[in-house]
Phi, psi and omega in degrees: 000345190252007181240149171247171181299127184249177183219153172283147176205169183248122177225148175064047176085249192251009184280110185281123177233146173261120184267145175217164178236132169231140179245112187242149168274094190269150171261110193250132174284170179294328187244135195292320183224133188192146169283144184291348178288336182262019188242019179301127177078013179296143189256133180240151174219141183282128177207159181270135190224128175288126177239122179247146179209163180215158178206157178281138175299341184291330177317309188286325175297318180298311181302316176298320170297319178281344189055053182221160179234142184258139172234140195224132171256145170234104183305314186295319187265354180061044186228148159253122186262136180239121180244109180237186178226135169223122178060034176083356179252149177291129182249135188227124175228158187228125175241149184271130169220152181280103179059052184292147182233258180293150176221144182222136169251121184261185180286340179218024183196167173222138177244132178231121181275135177239193188303315185227355185225166170240126176261131179249122179251134185254153181290135175216057185300330181296342178280338186305322180296340184265359183264132179283148355284136185301136176093356186272326192256134181246008180191172186204135170235131186230145180298131175243308185223164173216143179248133185263113179255347195072174190283084181260005177058045180302133173250253180304139171238144177207134172287138176215192183293337184253027174091218187278135165264132180238129175273113179270093191290316184296320180260016177041055174209164167273136174216164175241190190240154175211139183300339183271351188228163173290315169202170181241103179297135186242333183196147165211157175317136178300325179289350173271113195280341180205161172277105181208153187275067185236006177043068191275331184240354187056055176293128185221330187246153181217128174248130181261149167221126176055042178078005179235151176291134182242316185226146168229163176246141172228159174270351178191151171270082184237154183228036175218161181306128182053033183288351175282348190290308193305318188237026192301344178292342190224358190255009179294140182222161171249135186239143170274119184295321189295308188267342181066027179250152179283134179267314175210146176241177175083014177275159181248105176052058182290152183221165157054055169294136180220153176252128173234100187069230179268353183271140173258117176259153183200153179262124174265086204288331178293345175253006185056036189252153165239136180197179178253150173260123171277099184289328178289322180274345185069039188228138181265131185240108184286142184256317178209137181263127182256153174282051181180174178284109183287130176194126184101115181217136173213152176246138174218129178061226187264016189242150177246138179245117184241125177280134175236152191217153167279169177231157182272160174275069183225172179294338180303322176254014177297131179089347186285117188313321185286349177289339178298339179245031183319309189301332187255009176287153183234167178234133176161211174234125177263139181248110179260118176286113188287346175281319174267343185071020179246150173285126186248336180211159178219148159234127193230126176279138179262331184198155175092329178225135183234357180209153174242141185249312186219150175224135173217172188236130167268105186278152180069019178222131181274322187207073174285153172266128179240122182261138184282173181273341176232088186294130176235187187297341179270353176247188186219146174281131172234126180242137181241118184228159181297152169302142171306138180077007185278347179090000188256000000 
């Protein structure tokens, strides 16, 4: 429902891209591209905005081969983007959330962090065959609960042994959830002396290992309000949660650490880079450079799905290397083949969306139906009730 007839064209030499136009009722922030810590008090208004995008046809082939669906949040546009495949064609849907940020896919649920809440969608795959058009959907996720955290500027989310882990950026800690509290602090960097709402180091990314937090990214080893801001181009770090020691220093606004096997991957966002960390040497090794601010990373098979964003002309990005090429930055998803280290497919917004916040993969499903938490005329209602005679 969000696409009109597109056409194939050739852009950037021999790269064939399919162009499409979507008209979405977007929830737009005052500022086009921003870190949520700088958005306190932002006023939002609903308006119709034309959204144009294009993608390489190979993207559908890759997702079909992987039997996977990609979910993407865009904080600025207030949308969850779902990229799946049906009958060999890319299927694209948008769902409305208030400033969606982190997203985590579990075995039977999806968590979506928003401005003040975390929404939990539960699997209801048995309903998929009954949803029109019949035969299109091979899974279904529906909203079930929401947890009110308040505006903690939550970044990465990850399911683990203790439930959902949340990177609480405002309070510079990792936390879990409990119904009696806004959040339960579980860990913070040793250089942060107290639990306080001052976003001291801009803790933002989380890598899990065996169901437990293992590595995090910060923008500086700072212990004062907003202390990460002055020298952010050179002070980014990856920390080991178990030892509370620095694994690598000298990064520029890093995000999205992830473990793939024994390899620690991280986005060196201020350079538009995805790369690996040589933990023994304490060195970051870039694998591919993208045409945007890299934030949001997920793996499936031999591929990495990387979020790339444009940046604002504000002090937040002053002195950041990628800002020197601001006019040529793009917004979308880049697909990197980890065997060759090259970008092999892209989904790119041409207008209407300027930043990507988080990326995750739903494995084993080509085209699941995902129902939004605030259903509007572009979304659909799905009701799940006990079967007659089930005793519930």
